PyMOL Python script that loads the backbone (N, CA, C, O; Angstrom):
from pymol import cmd

cmd.read_pdbstr("""\
ATOM      1  N   MET A   1      29.809 110.795 152.868  1.00  0.00           N
ATOM      2  CA  MET A   1      28.570 110.455 153.525  1.00  0.00           C
ATOM      3  C   MET A   1      28.454 108.931 153.637  1.00  0.00           C
ATOM      4  O   MET A   1      28.691 108.204 152.672  1.00  0.00           O
ATOM      5  N   ILE A   2      28.095 108.479 154.796  1.00  0.00           N
ATOM      6  CA  ILE A   2      27.928 107.047 155.023  1.00  0.00           C
ATOM      7  C   ILE A   2      26.447 106.722 154.845  1.00  0.00           C
ATOM      8  O   ILE A   2      25.619 107.050 155.694  1.00  0.00           O
ATOM      9  N   ASP A   3      26.133 106.076 153.734  1.00  0.00           N
ATOM     10  CA  ASP A   3      24.741 105.759 153.425  1.00  0.00           C
ATOM     11  C   ASP A   3      24.471 104.270 153.659  1.00  0.00           C
ATOM     12  O   ASP A   3      25.336 103.539 154.141  1.00  0.00           O
ATOM     13  N   ALA A   4      23.270 103.839 153.313  1.00  0.00           N
ATOM     14  CA  ALA A   4      22.861 102.449 153.543  1.00  0.00           C
ATOM     15  C   ALA A   4      23.721 101.458 152.765  1.00  0.00           C
ATOM     16  O   ALA A   4      24.002 100.365 153.256  1.00  0.00           O
ATOM     17  N   GLU A   5      24.142 101.829 151.556  1.00  0.00           N
ATOM     18  CA  GLU A   5      24.976 100.944 150.733  1.00  0.00           C
ATOM     19  C   GLU A   5      26.319 100.682 151.418  1.00  0.00           C
ATOM     20  O   GLU A   5      26.801  99.550 151.455  1.00  0.00           O
ATOM     21  N   ILE A   6      26.907 101.736 151.952  1.00  0.00           N
ATOM     22  CA  ILE A   6      28.192 101.612 152.651  1.00  0.00           C
ATOM     23  C   ILE A   6      28.021 100.802 153.925  1.00  0.00           C
ATOM     24  O   ILE A   6      28.824  99.914 154.214  1.00  0.00           O
ATOM     25  N   ARG A   7      26.980 101.105 154.687  1.00  0.00           N
ATOM     26  CA  ARG A   7      26.730 100.360 155.934  1.00  0.00           C
ATOM     27  C   ARG A   7      26.512  98.868 155.657  1.00  0.00           C
ATOM     28  O   ARG A   7      26.966  98.015 156.419  1.00  0.00           O
ATOM     29  N   LYS A   8      25.820  98.571 154.573  1.00  0.00           N
ATOM     30  CA  LYS A   8      25.553  97.167 154.225  1.00  0.00           C
ATOM     31  C   LYS A   8      26.858  96.422 153.941  1.00  0.00           C
ATOM     32  O   LYS A   8      27.046  95.303 154.419  1.00  0.00           O
ATOM     33  N   LEU A   9      27.755  97.028 153.172  1.00  0.00           N
ATOM     34  CA  LEU A   9      29.039  96.383 152.887  1.00  0.00           C
ATOM     35  C   LEU A   9      29.875  96.264 154.158  1.00  0.00           C
ATOM     36  O   LEU A   9      30.500  95.230 154.389  1.00  0.00           O
ATOM     37  N   ALA A  10      29.893  97.299 154.976  1.00  0.00           N
ATOM     38  CA  ALA A  10      30.642  97.249 156.239  1.00  0.00           C
ATOM     39  C   ALA A  10      30.106  96.134 157.136  1.00  0.00           C
ATOM     40  O   ALA A  10      30.880  95.379 157.723  1.00  0.00           O
ATOM     41  N   ASP A  11      28.794  96.035 157.238  1.00  0.00           N
ATOM     42  CA  ASP A  11      28.187  94.970 158.043  1.00  0.00           C
ATOM     43  C   ASP A  11      28.554  93.595 157.492  1.00  0.00           C
ATOM     44  O   ASP A  11      28.788  92.658 158.255  1.00  0.00           O
ATOM     45  N   HIS A  12      28.602  93.479 156.182  1.00  0.00           N
ATOM     46  CA  HIS A  12      28.959  92.209 155.541  1.00  0.00           C
ATOM     47  C   HIS A  12      30.417  91.840 155.855  1.00  0.00           C
ATOM     48  O   HIS A  12      30.719  90.677 156.120  1.00  0.00           O
ATOM     49  N   LEU A  13      31.311  92.824 155.825  1.00  0.00           N
ATOM     50  CA  LEU A  13      32.721  92.580 156.164  1.00  0.00           C
ATOM     51  C   LEU A  13      32.848  92.056 157.592  1.00  0.00           C
ATOM     52  O   LEU A  13      33.660  91.172 157.869  1.00  0.00           O
ATOM     53  N   ILE A  14      32.045  92.604 158.487  1.00  0.00           N
ATOM     54  CA  ILE A  14      32.072  92.160 159.886  1.00  0.00           C
ATOM     55  C   ILE A  14      31.425  90.782 160.024  1.00  0.00           C
ATOM     56  O   ILE A  14      31.990  89.894 160.661  1.00  0.00           O
ATOM     57  N   PHE A  15      30.248  90.601 159.431  1.00  0.00           N
ATOM     58  CA  PHE A  15      29.511  89.340 159.535  1.00  0.00           C
ATOM     59  C   PHE A  15      30.332  88.162 159.014  1.00  0.00           C
ATOM     60  O   PHE A  15      30.309  87.077 159.596  1.00  0.00           O
ATOM     61  N   GLU A  16      31.054  88.377 157.920  1.00  0.00           N
ATOM     62  CA  GLU A  16      31.854  87.304 157.315  1.00  0.00           C
ATOM     63  C   GLU A  16      33.191  87.085 158.025  1.00  0.00           C
ATOM     64  O   GLU A  16      33.920  86.151 157.688  1.00  0.00           O
ATOM     65  N   GLY A  17      33.520  87.927 158.995  1.00  0.00           N
ATOM     66  CA  GLY A  17      34.725  87.730 159.791  1.00  0.00           C
ATOM     67  C   GLY A  17      35.996  88.356 159.250  1.00  0.00           C
ATOM     68  O   GLY A  17      37.082  88.102 159.770  1.00  0.00           O
ATOM     69  N   ALA A  18      35.874  89.171 158.213  1.00  0.00           N
ATOM     70  CA  ALA A  18      37.068  89.835 157.679  1.00  0.00           C
ATOM     71  C   ALA A  18      37.530  90.950 158.610  1.00  0.00           C
ATOM     72  O   ALA A  18      38.724  91.232 158.716  1.00  0.00           O
ATOM     73  N   ILE A  19      36.576  91.574 159.277  1.00  0.00           N
ATOM     74  CA  ILE A  19      36.859  92.650 160.227  1.00  0.00           C
ATOM     75  C   ILE A  19      36.152  92.307 161.533  1.00  0.00           C
ATOM     76  O   ILE A  19      34.997  91.882 161.521  1.00  0.00           O
ATOM     77  N   PHE A  20      36.841  92.489 162.663  1.00  0.00           N
ATOM     78  CA  PHE A  20      36.233  92.231 163.967  1.00  0.00           C
ATOM     79  C   PHE A  20      35.121  93.235 164.244  1.00  0.00           C
ATOM     80  O   PHE A  20      35.204  94.388 163.821  1.00  0.00           O
ATOM     81  N   SER A  21      34.096  92.807 164.945  1.00  0.00           N
ATOM     82  CA  SER A  21      32.962  93.689 165.225  1.00  0.00           C
ATOM     83  C   SER A  21      33.377  94.914 166.034  1.00  0.00           C
ATOM     84  O   SER A  21      32.737  95.962 165.937  1.00  0.00           O
ATOM     85  N   ALA A  22      34.431  94.797 166.824  1.00  0.00           N
ATOM     86  CA  ALA A  22      34.912  95.938 167.604  1.00  0.00           C
ATOM     87  C   ALA A  22      35.588  96.989 166.724  1.00  0.00           C
ATOM     88  O   ALA A  22      35.848  98.103 167.177  1.00  0.00           O
ATOM     89  N   ALA A  23      35.869  96.642 165.481  1.00  0.00           N
ATOM     90  CA  ALA A  23      36.553  97.555 164.556  1.00  0.00           C
ATOM     91  C   ALA A  23      35.596  98.037 163.465  1.00  0.00           C
ATOM     92  O   ALA A  23      35.945  98.051 162.285  1.00  0.00           O
ATOM     93  N   GLN A  24      34.397  98.428 163.866  1.00  0.00           N
ATOM     94  CA  GLN A  24      33.382  98.864 162.907  1.00  0.00           C
ATOM     95  C   GLN A  24      33.870 100.043 162.067  1.00  0.00           C
ATOM     96  O   GLN A  24      33.550 100.126 160.881  1.00  0.00           O
ATOM     97  N   ALA A  25      34.635 100.950 162.661  1.00  0.00           N
ATOM     98  CA  ALA A  25      35.151 102.104 161.906  1.00  0.00           C
ATOM     99  C   ALA A  25      36.052 101.640 160.762  1.00  0.00           C
ATOM    100  O   ALA A  25      36.044 102.239 159.687  1.00  0.00           O
ATOM    101  N   ASP A  26      36.824 100.584 160.986  1.00  0.00           N
ATOM    102  CA  ASP A  26      37.686 100.052 159.926  1.00  0.00           C
ATOM    103  C   ASP A  26      36.845  99.457 158.795  1.00  0.00           C
ATOM    104  O   ASP A  26      37.162  99.637 157.620  1.00  0.00           O
ATOM    105  N   ALA A  27      35.783  98.756 159.153  1.00  0.00           N
ATOM    106  CA  ALA A  27      34.886  98.194 158.138  1.00  0.00           C
ATOM    107  C   ALA A  27      34.246  99.310 157.321  1.00  0.00           C
ATOM    108  O   ALA A  27      34.124  99.196 156.101  1.00  0.00           O
ATOM    109  N   LEU A  28      33.840 100.378 157.981  1.00  0.00           N
ATOM    110  CA  LEU A  28      33.256 101.520 157.274  1.00  0.00           C
ATOM    111  C   LEU A  28      34.283 102.169 156.353  1.00  0.00           C
ATOM    112  O   LEU A  28      33.956 102.565 155.234  1.00  0.00           O
ATOM    113  N   HIS A  29      35.518 102.277 156.823  1.00  0.00           N
ATOM    114  CA  HIS A  29      36.596 102.873 156.033  1.00  0.00           C
ATOM    115  C   HIS A  29      36.786 102.094 154.726  1.00  0.00           C
ATOM    116  O   HIS A  29      36.885 102.687 153.651  1.00  0.00           O
ATOM    117  N   ILE A  30      36.835 100.785 154.829  1.00  0.00           N
ATOM    118  CA  ILE A  30      36.989  99.935 153.645  1.00  0.00           C
ATOM    119  C   ILE A  30      35.765 100.058 152.739  1.00  0.00           C
ATOM    120  O   ILE A  30      35.896 100.172 151.520  1.00  0.00           O
ATOM    121  N   ALA A  31      34.586 100.033 153.337  1.00  0.00           N
ATOM    122  CA  ALA A  31      33.348 100.110 152.556  1.00  0.00           C
ATOM    123  C   ALA A  31      33.239 101.432 151.805  1.00  0.00           C
ATOM    124  O   ALA A  31      32.830 101.448 150.644  1.00  0.00           O
ATOM    125  N   VAL A  32      33.597 102.533 152.447  1.00  0.00           N
ATOM    126  CA  VAL A  32      33.572 103.838 151.769  1.00  0.00           C
ATOM    127  C   VAL A  32      34.486 103.802 150.549  1.00  0.00           C
ATOM    128  O   VAL A  32      34.106 104.243 149.465  1.00  0.00           O
ATOM    129  N   ALA A  33      35.692 103.273 150.735  1.00  0.00           N
ATOM    130  CA  ALA A  33      36.658 103.216 149.630  1.00  0.00           C
ATOM    131  C   ALA A  33      36.161 102.317 148.497  1.00  0.00           C
ATOM    132  O   ALA A  33      36.317 102.660 147.326  1.00  0.00           O
ATOM    133  N   ALA A  34      35.574 101.187 148.828  1.00  0.00           N
ATOM    134  CA  ALA A  34      35.093 100.256 147.800  1.00  0.00           C
ATOM    135  C   ALA A  34      33.885 100.821 147.054  1.00  0.00           C
ATOM    136  O   ALA A  34      33.840 100.788 145.824  1.00  0.00           O
ATOM    137  N   VAL A  35      32.926 101.331 147.785  1.00  0.00           N
ATOM    138  CA  VAL A  35      31.709 101.855 147.157  1.00  0.00           C
ATOM    139  C   VAL A  35      32.026 103.047 146.259  1.00  0.00           C
ATOM    140  O   VAL A  35      31.407 103.224 145.210  1.00  0.00           O
ATOM    141  N   HIS A  36      32.991 103.861 146.676  1.00  0.00           N
ATOM    142  CA  HIS A  36      33.354 105.043 145.889  1.00  0.00           C
ATOM    143  C   HIS A  36      34.455 104.764 144.871  1.00  0.00           C
ATOM    144  O   HIS A  36      35.020 105.688 144.288  1.00  0.00           O
ATOM    145  N   ARG A  37      34.754 103.485 144.663  1.00  0.00           N
ATOM    146  CA  ARG A  37      35.682 103.025 143.624  1.00  0.00           C
ATOM    147  C   ARG A  37      37.077 103.647 143.719  1.00  0.00           C
ATOM    148  O   ARG A  37      37.681 104.007 142.709  1.00  0.00           O
ATOM    149  N   MET A  38      37.568 103.762 144.937  1.00  0.00           N
ATOM    150  CA  MET A  38      38.921 104.286 145.122  1.00  0.00           C
ATOM    151  C   MET A  38      39.925 103.204 144.744  1.00  0.00           C
ATOM    152  O   MET A  38      39.707 102.022 145.012  1.00  0.00           O
ATOM    153  N   ASP A  39      41.016 103.612 144.128  1.00  0.00           N
ATOM    154  CA  ASP A  39      42.044 102.652 143.720  1.00  0.00           C
ATOM    155  C   ASP A  39      42.868 102.159 144.900  1.00  0.00           C
ATOM    156  O   ASP A  39      43.261 100.993 144.945  1.00  0.00           O
ATOM    157  N   TYR A  40      43.130 103.047 145.856  1.00  0.00           N
ATOM    158  CA  TYR A  40      43.989 102.716 146.992  1.00  0.00           C
ATOM    159  C   TYR A  40      43.338 103.147 148.292  1.00  0.00           C
ATOM    160  O   TYR A  40      42.602 104.133 148.344  1.00  0.00           O
ATOM    161  N   LEU A  41      43.621 102.393 149.335  1.00  0.00           N
ATOM    162  CA  LEU A  41      43.249 102.751 150.694  1.00  0.00           C
ATOM    163  C   LEU A  41      44.538 102.698 151.501  1.00  0.00           C
ATOM    164  O   LEU A  41      45.060 101.621 151.788  1.00  0.00           O
ATOM    165  N   LEU A  42      45.044 103.865 151.860  1.00  0.00           N
ATOM    166  CA  LEU A  42      46.310 103.935 152.587  1.00  0.00           C
ATOM    167  C   LEU A  42      46.050 103.852 154.078  1.00  0.00           C
ATOM    168  O   LEU A  42      45.177 104.541 154.604  1.00  0.00           O
ATOM    169  N   THR A  43      46.807 103.010 154.752  1.00  0.00           N
ATOM    170  CA  THR A  43      46.609 102.816 156.180  1.00  0.00           C
ATOM    171  C   THR A  43      47.878 102.275 156.830  1.00  0.00           C
ATOM    172  O   THR A  43      48.692 101.604 156.195  1.00  0.00           O
ATOM    173  N   TRP A  44      48.019 102.587 158.108  1.00  0.00           N
ATOM    174  CA  TRP A  44      49.071 101.975 158.921  1.00  0.00           C
ATOM    175  C   TRP A  44      48.455 100.898 159.811  1.00  0.00           C
ATOM    176  O   TRP A  44      49.137 100.354 160.680  1.00  0.00           O
ATOM    177  N   ASN A  45      47.191 100.589 159.608  1.00  0.00           N
ATOM    178  CA  ASN A  45      46.466  99.637 160.435  1.00  0.00           C
ATOM    179  C   ASN A  45      46.760  98.209 159.961  1.00  0.00           C
ATOM    180  O   ASN A  45      46.102  97.690 159.060  1.00  0.00           O
ATOM    181  N   PHE A  46      47.753  97.596 160.584  1.00  0.00           N
ATOM    182  CA  PHE A  46      48.138  96.229 160.219  1.00  0.00           C
ATOM    183  C   PHE A  46      47.281  95.188 160.937  1.00  0.00           C
ATOM    184  O   PHE A  46      47.260  94.020 160.549  1.00  0.00           O
ATOM    185  N   ARG A  47      46.590  95.606 161.961  1.00  0.00           N
ATOM    186  CA  ARG A  47      45.806  94.656 162.745  1.00  0.00           C
ATOM    187  C   ARG A  47      44.525  94.227 162.033  1.00  0.00           C
ATOM    188  O   ARG A  47      44.195  93.041 162.000  1.00  0.00           O
ATOM    189  N   HIS A  48      43.811  95.188 161.468  1.00  0.00           N
ATOM    190  CA  HIS A  48      42.510  94.868 160.887  1.00  0.00           C
ATOM    191  C   HIS A  48      42.438  95.037 159.377  1.00  0.00           C
ATOM    192  O   HIS A  48      41.612  94.390 158.731  1.00  0.00           O
ATOM    193  N   MET A  49      43.274  95.882 158.800  1.00  0.00           N
ATOM    194  CA  MET A  49      43.094  96.215 157.393  1.00  0.00           C
ATOM    195  C   MET A  49      44.249  95.754 156.507  1.00  0.00           C
ATOM    196  O   MET A  49      44.043  94.949 155.599  1.00  0.00           O
ATOM    197  N   ASN A  50      45.442  96.246 156.753  1.00  0.00           N
ATOM    198  CA  ASN A  50      46.605  95.903 155.926  1.00  0.00           C
ATOM    199  C   ASN A  50      47.283  94.673 156.533  1.00  0.00           C
ATOM    200  O   ASN A  50      48.414  94.735 157.016  1.00  0.00           O
ATOM    201  N   ASN A  51      46.569  93.577 156.491  1.00  0.00           N
ATOM    202  CA  ASN A  51      46.957  92.354 157.166  1.00  0.00           C
ATOM    203  C   ASN A  51      46.923  91.225 156.129  1.00  0.00           C
ATOM    204  O   ASN A  51      45.923  91.049 155.433  1.00  0.00           O
ATOM    205  N   THR A  52      47.996  90.477 156.030  1.00  0.00           N
ATOM    206  CA  THR A  52      48.094  89.459 154.975  1.00  0.00           C
ATOM    207  C   THR A  52      47.015  88.385 155.072  1.00  0.00           C
ATOM    208  O   THR A  52      46.663  87.777 154.061  1.00  0.00           O
ATOM    209  N   THR A  53      46.491  88.143 156.254  1.00  0.00           N
ATOM    210  CA  THR A  53      45.406  87.176 156.417  1.00  0.00           C
ATOM    211  C   THR A  53      44.061  87.789 156.060  1.00  0.00           C
ATOM    212  O   THR A  53      43.212  87.133 155.456  1.00  0.00           O
ATOM    213  N   LYS A  54      43.872  89.041 156.434  1.00  0.00           N
ATOM    214  CA  LYS A  54      42.574  89.701 156.248  1.00  0.00           C
ATOM    215  C   LYS A  54      42.354  90.226 154.828  1.00  0.00           C
ATOM    216  O   LYS A  54      41.228  90.199 154.332  1.00  0.00           O
ATOM    217  N   LYS A  55      43.412  90.701 154.172  1.00  0.00           N
ATOM    218  CA  LYS A  55      43.226  91.315 152.846  1.00  0.00           C
ATOM    219  C   LYS A  55      42.562  90.388 151.823  1.00  0.00           C
ATOM    220  O   LYS A  55      41.677  90.845 151.100  1.00  0.00           O
ATOM    221  N   PRO A  56      42.942  89.119 151.725  1.00  0.00           N
ATOM    222  CA  PRO A  56      42.238  88.256 150.762  1.00  0.00           C
ATOM    223  C   PRO A  56      40.749  88.095 151.097  1.00  0.00           C
ATOM    224  O   PRO A  56      39.909  88.034 150.199  1.00  0.00           O
ATOM    225  N   MET A  57      40.435  88.028 152.378  1.00  0.00           N
ATOM    226  CA  MET A  57      39.033  87.931 152.795  1.00  0.00           C
ATOM    227  C   MET A  57      38.280  89.205 152.422  1.00  0.00           C
ATOM    228  O   MET A  57      37.162  89.150 151.912  1.00  0.00           O
ATOM    229  N   ILE A  58      38.900  90.343 152.679  1.00  0.00           N
ATOM    230  CA  ILE A  58      38.276  91.631 152.364  1.00  0.00           C
ATOM    231  C   ILE A  58      38.021  91.726 150.865  1.00  0.00           C
ATOM    232  O   ILE A  58      36.933  92.114 150.440  1.00  0.00           O
ATOM    233  N   ARG A  59      39.030  91.371 150.060  1.00  0.00           N
ATOM    234  CA  ARG A  59      38.880  91.410 148.596  1.00  0.00           C
ATOM    235  C   ARG A  59      37.731  90.516 148.131  1.00  0.00           C
ATOM    236  O   ARG A  59      36.912  90.922 147.305  1.00  0.00           O
ATOM    237  N   SER A  60      37.680  89.319 148.659  1.00  0.00           N
ATOM    238  CA  SER A  60      36.653  88.355 148.268  1.00  0.00           C
ATOM    239  C   SER A  60      35.251  88.847 148.629  1.00  0.00           C
ATOM    240  O   SER A  60      34.326  88.736 147.825  1.00  0.00           O
ATOM    241  N   ILE A  61      35.100  89.376 149.806  1.00  0.00           N
ATOM    242  CA  ILE A  61      33.792  89.868 150.251  1.00  0.00           C
ATOM    243  C   ILE A  61      33.355  91.053 149.405  1.00  0.00           C
ATOM    244  O   ILE A  61      32.194  91.138 149.005  1.00  0.00           O
ATOM    245  N   CYS A  62      34.269  91.957 149.134  1.00  0.00           N
ATOM    246  CA  CYS A  62      33.937  93.099 148.272  1.00  0.00           C
ATOM    247  C   CYS A  62      33.511  92.611 146.891  1.00  0.00           C
ATOM    248  O   CYS A  62      32.511  93.081 146.348  1.00  0.00           O
ATOM    249  N   ALA A  63      34.257  91.677 146.326  1.00  0.00           N
ATOM    250  CA  ALA A  63      33.943  91.164 144.986  1.00  0.00           C
ATOM    251  C   ALA A  63      32.584  90.467 144.962  1.00  0.00           C
ATOM    252  O   ALA A  63      31.797  90.666 144.036  1.00  0.00           O
ATOM    253  N   THR A  64      32.316  89.662 145.964  1.00  0.00           N
ATOM    254  CA  THR A  64      31.034  88.962 146.049  1.00  0.00           C
ATOM    255  C   THR A  64      29.873  89.950 146.134  1.00  0.00           C
ATOM    256  O   THR A  64      28.785  89.692 145.619  1.00  0.00           O
ATOM    257  N   ALA A  65      30.118  91.079 146.790  1.00  0.00           N
ATOM    258  CA  ALA A  65      29.080  92.114 146.926  1.00  0.00           C
ATOM    259  C   ALA A  65      29.001  93.011 145.690  1.00  0.00           C
ATOM    260  O   ALA A  65      28.149  93.896 145.615  1.00  0.00           O
ATOM    261  N   GLY A  66      29.895  92.781 144.718  1.00  0.00           N
ATOM    262  CA  GLY A  66      29.849  93.549 143.475  1.00  0.00           C
ATOM    263  C   GLY A  66      30.740  94.773 143.430  1.00  0.00           C
ATOM    264  O   GLY A  66      30.550  95.659 142.596  1.00  0.00           O
ATOM    265  N   TYR A  67      31.714  94.822 144.327  1.00  0.00           N
ATOM    266  CA  TYR A  67      32.622  95.970 144.379  1.00  0.00           C
ATOM    267  C   TYR A  67      34.055  95.532 144.110  1.00  0.00           C
ATOM    268  O   TYR A  67      34.444  94.405 144.415  1.00  0.00           O
ATOM    269  N   SER A  68      34.815  96.427 143.546  1.00  0.00           N
ATOM    270  CA  SER A  68      36.243  96.212 143.394  1.00  0.00           C
ATOM    271  C   SER A  68      36.910  96.742 144.657  1.00  0.00           C
ATOM    272  O   SER A  68      36.729  97.905 145.018  1.00  0.00           O
ATOM    273  N   CYS A  69      37.664  95.911 145.313  1.00  0.00           N
ATOM    274  CA  CYS A  69      38.328  96.320 146.551  1.00  0.00           C
ATOM    275  C   CYS A  69      39.531  97.188 146.219  1.00  0.00           C
ATOM    276  O   CYS A  69      40.313  96.843 145.332  1.00  0.00           O
ATOM    277  N   PRO A  70      39.694  98.307 146.913  1.00  0.00           N
ATOM    278  CA  PRO A  70      40.893  99.102 146.678  1.00  0.00           C
ATOM    279  C   PRO A  70      42.128  98.341 147.149  1.00  0.00           C
ATOM    280  O   PRO A  70      42.034  97.453 147.996  1.00  0.00           O
ATOM    281  N   GLU A  71      43.266  98.689 146.603  1.00  0.00           N
ATOM    282  CA  GLU A  71      44.525  98.112 147.078  1.00  0.00           C
ATOM    283  C   GLU A  71      44.788  98.710 148.452  1.00  0.00           C
ATOM    284  O   GLU A  71      44.941  99.924 148.586  1.00  0.00           O
ATOM    285  N   ILE A  72      44.841  97.863 149.468  1.00  0.00           N
ATOM    286  CA  ILE A  72      45.073  98.312 150.839  1.00  0.00           C
ATOM    287  C   ILE A  72      46.564  98.205 151.110  1.00  0.00           C
ATOM    288  O   ILE A  72      47.138  97.117 151.063  1.00  0.00           O
ATOM    289  N   CYS A  73      47.188  99.345 151.392  1.00  0.00           N
ATOM    290  CA  CYS A  73      48.635  99.358 151.596  1.00  0.00           C
ATOM    291  C   CYS A  73      49.035 100.567 152.437  1.00  0.00           C
ATOM    292  O   CYS A  73      48.226 101.457 152.700  1.00  0.00           O
ATOM    293  N   THR A  74      50.289 100.577 152.849  1.00  0.00           N
ATOM    294  CA  THR A  74      50.812 101.734 153.571  1.00  0.00           C
ATOM    295  C   THR A  74      51.219 102.804 152.561  1.00  0.00           C
ATOM    296  O   THR A  74      51.411 102.504 151.383  1.00  0.00           O
ATOM    297  N   PRO A  75      51.350 104.038 153.013  1.00  0.00           N
ATOM    298  CA  PRO A  75      51.854 105.072 152.105  1.00  0.00           C
ATOM    299  C   PRO A  75      53.225 104.699 151.531  1.00  0.00           C
ATOM    300  O   PRO A  75      53.501 104.974 150.364  1.00  0.00           O
ATOM    301  N   MET A  76      54.070 104.084 152.333  1.00  0.00           N
ATOM    302  CA  MET A  76      55.404 103.693 151.874  1.00  0.00           C
ATOM    303  C   MET A  76      55.318 102.635 150.774  1.00  0.00           C
ATOM    304  O   MET A  76      56.053 102.706 149.790  1.00  0.00           O
ATOM    305  N   GLU A  77      54.437 101.666 150.931  1.00  0.00           N
ATOM    306  CA  GLU A  77      54.271 100.639 149.895  1.00  0.00           C
ATOM    307  C   GLU A  77      53.824 101.262 148.574  1.00  0.00           C
ATOM    308  O   GLU A  77      54.299 100.872 147.508  1.00  0.00           O
ATOM    309  N   LEU A  78      52.924 102.216 148.646  1.00  0.00           N
ATOM    310  CA  LEU A  78      52.459 102.881 147.428  1.00  0.00           C
ATOM    311  C   LEU A  78      53.584 103.690 146.798  1.00  0.00           C
ATOM    312  O   LEU A  78      53.744 103.688 145.578  1.00  0.00           O
ATOM    313  N   LEU A  79      54.354 104.374 147.615  1.00  0.00           N
ATOM    314  CA  LEU A  79      55.477 105.160 147.114  1.00  0.00           C
ATOM    315  C   LEU A  79      56.501 104.261 146.426  1.00  0.00           C
ATOM    316  O   LEU A  79      56.983 104.585 145.341  1.00  0.00           O
ATOM    317  N   LEU A  80      56.830 103.143 147.049  1.00  0.00           N
ATOM    318  CA  LEU A  80      57.800 102.217 146.456  1.00  0.00           C
ATOM    319  C   LEU A  80      57.274 101.632 145.152  1.00  0.00           C
ATOM    320  O   LEU A  80      58.028 101.467 144.193  1.00  0.00           O
ATOM    321  N   GLU A  81      55.982 101.319 145.115  1.00  0.00           N
ATOM    322  CA  GLU A  81      55.383 100.795 143.885  1.00  0.00           C
ATOM    323  C   GLU A  81      55.447 101.840 142.774  1.00  0.00           C
ATOM    324  O   GLU A  81      55.749 101.516 141.625  1.00  0.00           O
ATOM    325  N   SER A  82      55.163 103.083 143.117  1.00  0.00           N
ATOM    326  CA  SER A  82      55.218 104.169 142.129  1.00  0.00           C
ATOM    327  C   SER A  82      56.634 104.359 141.608  1.00  0.00           C
ATOM    328  O   SER A  82      56.833 104.565 140.411  1.00  0.00           O
ATOM    329  N   GLU A  83      57.615 104.291 142.496  1.00  0.00           N
ATOM    330  CA  GLU A  83      59.013 104.441 142.087  1.00  0.00           C
ATOM    331  C   GLU A  83      59.427 103.296 141.166  1.00  0.00           C
ATOM    332  O   GLU A  83      60.154 103.511 140.197  1.00  0.00           O
ATOM    333  N   ASN A  84      58.967 102.081 141.465  1.00  0.00           N
ATOM    334  CA  ASN A  84      59.286 100.931 140.614  1.00  0.00           C
ATOM    335  C   ASN A  84      58.658 101.076 139.235  1.00  0.00           C
ATOM    336  O   ASN A  84      59.272 100.703 138.236  1.00  0.00           O
ATOM    337  N   ASP A  85      57.446 101.612 139.167  1.00  0.00           N
ATOM    338  CA  ASP A  85      56.785 101.819 137.876  1.00  0.00           C
ATOM    339  C   ASP A  85      57.545 102.824 137.022  1.00  0.00           C
ATOM    340  O   ASP A  85      57.639 102.656 135.806  1.00  0.00           O
ATOM    341  N   VAL A  86      58.084 103.860 137.640  1.00  0.00           N
ATOM    342  CA  VAL A  86      58.835 104.886 136.913  1.00  0.00           C
ATOM    343  C   VAL A  86      60.150 104.316 136.404  1.00  0.00           C
ATOM    344  O   VAL A  86      60.609 104.690 135.324  1.00  0.00           O
ATOM    345  N   SER A  87      60.769 103.409 137.173  1.00  0.00           N
ATOM    346  CA  SER A  87      62.060 102.824 136.808  1.00  0.00           C
ATOM    347  C   SER A  87      61.958 101.861 135.638  1.00  0.00           C
ATOM    348  O   SER A  87      62.956 101.604 134.965  1.00  0.00           O
ATOM    349  N   ARG A  88      60.789 101.330 135.386  1.00  0.00           N
ATOM    350  CA  ARG A  88      60.630 100.307 134.334  1.00  0.00           C
ATOM    351  C   ARG A  88      60.659 100.884 132.968  1.00  0.00           C
ATOM    352  O   ARG A  88      60.538 100.151 131.986  1.00  0.00           O
TER     353      ARG A  88
END
""", "prot")
cmd.dss("prot")
cmd.show_as("cartoon", "prot")
cmd.util.cbc("prot")
cmd.orient("prot")
C-alpha cells in the first residue's frame, strides 16, 4: 500500500534531484523499499535507480529522512555477492 509516508519520501527523492520527476514510479519503488525496511531492491533500471551517480544521492536522502536505504543492485550483483559470502 502506498501511503502518505511513502509518498512523502518519494516526493523528497524527486525534489532533491535524486530521481527525475518523470520517473515518479521509480521514486515510489525506492520509497516503498526504504519505508518497509527492505534489505535489497533488485532492479535492471540503470538510468534512474541502479546508477553510480544516483545511488549516493538516494542513500543520503533516505538517511536524512530517517530511513535506511536498501542496497540497490541487479539480481546478478546480489547473486555474486551471495556466492562470495559462501566462499569466505
